[in-house]
N, C-alpha and C positions, 0 to 999 in steps of 0.2 A: 438620442443620445442617451448614454445611462446615466441616470439619477443619483443610483447610490450602489457602493461595493461592499461585499461582505468576502472574507475571508475565512476559510475550512481548511484543517489540516486533516489527510487521509493517510493514513497508515495500511502500507499492503503487505501480508504475513503469508508465510506457508513454508515448509521444504526447501532445501535446496535443489536449485534443476528443475522445479515444475511450472515457469516460465514467469514470475514476478516482474523480474527487469523488460520482459519480452511485451508484457501487458505494457507497462509502465510506457516504455519506449513509443508503443503503438500509438498510445493516447497523448503524449506528450510532443512526440515530434513526427511518427506518422512514418515510422520506420520498424524494419525488422532485423534483428541479426542472427542467425541462425548459430553463432560461437557462443559457448558457453562460457561465460566471465563470472567468476563467483563474487558476490557483492557484498561488502561489510555494510555498508548505510551511504544511500544516495538520495540527494534531495531536489525535487523539481518543481518549478511554479509554473501552472497555467491559468490563464485568464479564461473565463469560459462565459458566455451569456446565460444566464439563471432564467430570463424572461426578458419581454420586450422593455424594461425600464430598468433593470439590475444587471450587472456582471458581477462574478464571484470569482476570487482568485484562489485555486486550489494549490496547497503546499503538498504536494506527494511524497511521501518517507516510503522508499524502496530500500524495505527492512532488510537482515541476512537473513539466510535459510539455517543457520548452523546456532544450536543454543548457548555457542562459546560467547556468548554478549549478552547474559540476560537481562543485564541492567539498562541495555539499549533499547531491549522490548519493551519493559516497562515503563520508561520515559517515553516511547512513543504511544504507546497507550495512555499512561496518563496524560499526553498533550493532545491526543486523536479528537476529531470530531467524528470520523467515519472510519469504519475500517472495511478492507476487502481483505477476505481470506481464500488464497489461490491454491490448488491441488490439483495433481496431475489425475484426469479419469484412467491412465494407464498403469498407476503404480496406487494401491489400495494403502499402504505405508504414507503415504502422503496425507491423504484423507485421514487416517487415522490420528496421524501426529497431530495434525493441524484441531481436530475434534478435540484432543486429548490436552493438549497444553494453553492453548490459547482463550477459549471462553469462558471459561470461571472468570479470568481475568479484566476481561473487558467491561461487563455488566459491573464491577468495581467502581470503574470510571465513572459510568452513565448512570 
């Protein structure tokens, strides 16, 4: 029986269409949807076993791939405990975009 729980906020960032939502849905629900539906922002909760005595609740924020919402991006960074940066291996531009726009903001938080 778990003795202790911890809560962590995880934000998932990347360009539109690189698979952020697919990764999150596979982790949270074990499903995969081949249809692309742009995300504004979705949040999911997942309870996992951290070790034999503790459980962790992950609050996973699937962020938008658009730069139309920079305030939402800053909020996700300020609240986050962990960050997942996603890019497509077949779209160099998606890697360039993630390395250009995010890494300098994340260390400011931590």
